C-alpha positions in Angstrom: -97.8 15.7 -32.9 -97.2 16.1 -36.3 -99.4 19.5 -38.1 -101.9 20.0 -38.6 -103.6 23.1 -40.8 -100.3 24.7 -39.6 -100.2 24.0 -36.3 -98.2 21.8 -34.2 -98.0 21.3 -30.2 -95.4 20.1 -28.1 -95.1 19.4 -24.3 -92.4 20.1 -22.1 -93.7 17.5 -18.9 -91.8 17.9 -15.6 -90.2 20.9 -16.0 -89.6 23.5 -13.0 -91.2 26.7 -12.7 -88.4 29.3 -13.7 -86.9 31.1 -16.3 -86.2 29.5 -19.9 -86.0 30.3 -23.5 -87.4 28.0 -26.1 -86.2 27.6 -29.8 -87.9 26.0 -33.0 -86.3 24.6 -36.1 -88.4 23.0 -38.4 -86.4 20.0 -40.0 -87.9 20.6 -43.1 -85.4 17.9 -44.9 -86.1 15.5 -42.0 -82.0 14.9 -41.7 -82.3 16.8 -38.0 -80.4 19.6 -38.4 -80.2 23.0 -39.4 -80.1 23.6 -43.4 -78.8 26.6 -44.0 -77.8 28.1 -47.1 -74.8 30.8 -49.1 -72.9 32.3 -46.0 -74.9 30.4 -42.7 -77.7 31.8 -43.3 -80.3 28.9 -42.5 -83.3 27.9 -45.6 -85.4 26.4 -42.5 -88.3 28.0 -40.3 -86.8 28.8 -37.5 -88.8 30.8 -34.0 -88.0 31.6 -31.0 -89.6 32.7 -27.8 -90.8 36.8 -27.1 -90.4 36.1 -31.1 -86.9 36.6 -30.7 -84.7 37.2 -33.5 -80.8 37.1 -33.8 -78.0 39.1 -36.1 -75.2 37.5 -37.5 -77.0 34.5 -35.4 -79.5 33.2 -32.7 -80.7 35.3 -30.3 -79.1 35.5 -27.0 -81.3 34.4 -24.0 -81.9 37.4 -22.5 -84.0 37.8 -26.0 -85.8 35.4 -25.0 -86.2 34.2 -22.0 -89.5 34.0 -20.6 -90.6 33.3 -16.2 -93.0 30.7 -15.8 -94.8 31.1 -12.7 -97.2 28.0 -13.2 -95.7 25.1 -15.3 -98.8 24.5 -17.4 -98.4 28.2 -19.7 -98.4 27.5 -23.1 -96.5 30.1 -25.3 -97.4 30.7 -29.0 -94.2 30.6 -31.0 -94.1 31.7 -35.0 -91.9 29.8 -37.0 -90.3 32.3 -40.0 -89.1 30.9 -43.2 
């Protein structure tokens, strides 16, 4: 779904209940990869489940993991720029 009013929605169909971590990249320039600047610091928006943030790299799985007992559970993720 295309973003509308600053919001986008994605549905993951067919996933079993269990433990997952979610990462989001806003590929602003549409090149299919995360754009980085000086020292490899991202210059495009990033977000993760549980608002997990890494230090000098992505957050670990344990920081972002969510356990789903209902496959229809909504998750809101904030993309930070």
